BAVEXBA-233241 format. One record per residue (C-alpha): residue number from 1; residue in three letters; x, y, z. Coordinates in Angstrom, 2 decimals. Example, Ala and Ser with C-alpha at 12.3 -4.5 7.8 and 13.67 -1.06 7.14 Angstrom:
<pts>
<pt seq="1" type="ALA" x="12.30" y="-4.50" z="7.80"/>
<pt seq="2" type="SER" x="13.67" y="-1.06" z="7.14"/>
</pts>
This chain:
<pts>
<pt seq="1" type="UNK" x="-50.33" y="-2.26" z="60.24"/>
<pt seq="2" type="UNK" x="-47.58" y="-5.30" z="59.42"/>
<pt seq="3" type="UNK" x="-48.28" y="-7.42" z="57.07"/>
<pt seq="4" type="UNK" x="-48.01" y="-11.24" z="58.06"/>
<pt seq="5" type="UNK" x="-45.59" y="-13.57" z="56.32"/>
<pt seq="6" type="UNK" x="-46.98" y="-14.41" z="52.71"/>
<pt seq="7" type="UNK" x="-49.08" y="-11.94" z="52.84"/>
<pt seq="8" type="UNK" x="-49.73" y="-9.97" z="49.31"/>
<pt seq="9" type="UNK" x="-51.82" y="-7.23" z="50.67"/>
<pt seq="10" type="UNK" x="-51.89" y="-4.63" z="53.71"/>
<pt seq="11" type="UNK" x="-54.76" y="-6.06" z="56.62"/>
<pt seq="12" type="UNK" x="-56.05" y="-2.17" z="56.44"/>
<pt seq="13" type="UNK" x="-56.04" y="-0.67" z="52.74"/>
<pt seq="14" type="UNK" x="-58.55" y="1.86" z="54.35"/>
<pt seq="15" type="UNK" x="-54.87" y="2.88" z="55.55"/>
<pt seq="16" type="UNK" x="-52.28" y="2.05" z="52.80"/>
<pt seq="17" type="UNK" x="-50.94" y="4.68" z="51.35"/>
<pt seq="18" type="UNK" x="-50.85" y="3.33" z="47.82"/>
<pt seq="19" type="UNK" x="-48.69" y="6.68" z="46.54"/>
<pt seq="20" type="UNK" x="-52.17" y="7.83" z="44.46"/>
<pt seq="21" type="UNK" x="-52.91" y="10.87" z="43.89"/>
<pt seq="22" type="UNK" x="-48.94" y="11.80" z="44.28"/>
<pt seq="23" type="UNK" x="-48.10" y="13.47" z="47.06"/>
<pt seq="24" type="UNK" x="-47.69" y="17.92" z="45.95"/>
<pt seq="25" type="UNK" x="-44.55" y="18.69" z="45.61"/>
<pt seq="26" type="UNK" x="-42.96" y="21.70" z="48.26"/>
<pt seq="27" type="UNK" x="-40.30" y="23.78" z="48.74"/>
<pt seq="28" type="UNK" x="-36.73" y="23.37" z="48.27"/>
<pt seq="29" type="UNK" x="-34.85" y="24.91" z="50.54"/>
<pt seq="30" type="UNK" x="-35.40" y="29.13" z="49.85"/>
<pt seq="31" type="UNK" x="-36.00" y="28.89" z="46.39"/>
<pt seq="32" type="UNK" x="-37.76" y="31.55" z="44.94"/>
<pt seq="33" type="UNK" x="-39.33" y="29.53" z="42.08"/>
<pt seq="34" type="UNK" x="-40.48" y="27.13" z="43.89"/>
<pt seq="35" type="UNK" x="-42.21" y="29.32" z="46.71"/>
<pt seq="36" type="UNK" x="-44.05" y="31.48" z="43.82"/>
<pt seq="37" type="UNK" x="-45.50" y="28.39" z="41.70"/>
<pt seq="38" type="UNK" x="-46.84" y="26.57" z="45.35"/>
<pt seq="39" type="UNK" x="-48.35" y="29.84" z="46.05"/>
<pt seq="40" type="UNK" x="-50.02" y="29.79" z="42.55"/>
<pt seq="41" type="UNK" x="-51.30" y="26.32" z="43.48"/>
<pt seq="42" type="UNK" x="-52.44" y="27.95" z="46.59"/>
<pt seq="43" type="UNK" x="-54.43" y="30.59" z="44.32"/>
<pt seq="44" type="UNK" x="-55.78" y="28.11" z="41.70"/>
<pt seq="45" type="UNK" x="-57.21" y="25.69" z="44.71"/>
<pt seq="46" type="UNK" x="-58.64" y="29.07" z="46.67"/>
<pt seq="47" type="UNK" x="-61.07" y="29.43" z="43.38"/>
<pt seq="48" type="UNK" x="-61.56" y="25.28" z="43.13"/>
<pt seq="49" type="UNK" x="-59.24" y="25.53" z="40.45"/>
<pt seq="50" type="UNK" x="-57.98" y="21.76" z="40.06"/>
<pt seq="51" type="UNK" x="-56.77" y="22.04" z="36.86"/>
<pt seq="52" type="UNK" x="-54.59" y="25.31" z="37.45"/>
<pt seq="53" type="UNK" x="-53.27" y="23.38" z="40.71"/>
<pt seq="54" type="UNK" x="-52.54" y="20.00" z="38.94"/>
<pt seq="55" type="UNK" x="-50.51" y="22.35" z="36.39"/>
<pt seq="56" type="UNK" x="-48.68" y="24.47" z="38.66"/>
<pt seq="57" type="UNK" x="-47.66" y="20.69" z="40.43"/>
<pt seq="58" type="UNK" x="-46.49" y="19.82" z="37.18"/>
<pt seq="59" type="UNK" x="-44.07" y="22.85" z="36.57"/>
<pt seq="60" type="UNK" x="-42.95" y="22.76" z="39.91"/>
<pt seq="61" type="UNK" x="-41.62" y="19.01" z="39.73"/>
<pt seq="62" type="UNK" x="-40.24" y="20.07" z="36.44"/>
<pt seq="63" type="UNK" x="-38.71" y="23.23" z="38.03"/>
<pt seq="64" type="UNK" x="-37.34" y="20.75" z="40.65"/>
<pt seq="65" type="UNK" x="-36.08" y="18.09" z="38.68"/>
<pt seq="66" type="UNK" x="-33.94" y="20.52" z="36.56"/>
<pt seq="67" type="UNK" x="-33.16" y="23.03" z="39.38"/>
<pt seq="68" type="UNK" x="-32.87" y="20.73" z="42.48"/>
<pt seq="69" type="UNK" x="-31.53" y="17.29" z="41.63"/>
<pt seq="70" type="UNK" x="-27.70" y="16.28" z="41.27"/>
<pt seq="71" type="UNK" x="-27.12" y="14.87" z="37.49"/>
<pt seq="72" type="UNK" x="-26.87" y="11.04" z="39.57"/>
<pt seq="73" type="UNK" x="-30.35" y="11.43" z="41.19"/>
<pt seq="74" type="UNK" x="-31.89" y="12.58" z="37.34"/>
<pt seq="75" type="UNK" x="-29.80" y="9.47" z="35.98"/>
<pt seq="76" type="UNK" x="-31.86" y="7.49" z="38.64"/>
<pt seq="77" type="UNK" x="-35.07" y="9.27" z="37.60"/>
<pt seq="78" type="UNK" x="-37.69" y="6.62" z="35.96"/>
<pt seq="79" type="UNK" x="-40.20" y="8.55" z="33.51"/>
<pt seq="80" type="UNK" x="-43.08" y="6.08" z="32.98"/>
</pts>
């Protein structure tokens, strides 16, 4: 849905993507480390281990930041 001129909020908040929770990071190319972390995340979820799945997402994001980002991309990353 689009927003009319002057509107601050989307018209249909039920379908708006607020970006939370963040989407799961995915495998980059054919990277074996990414694939292993995604596999571990899936195993955690299979046994309802949400904390472990969240940990795998953190490790995957850190790995991708270190191994798959260019220095220019890294410089534009804002850490909150």
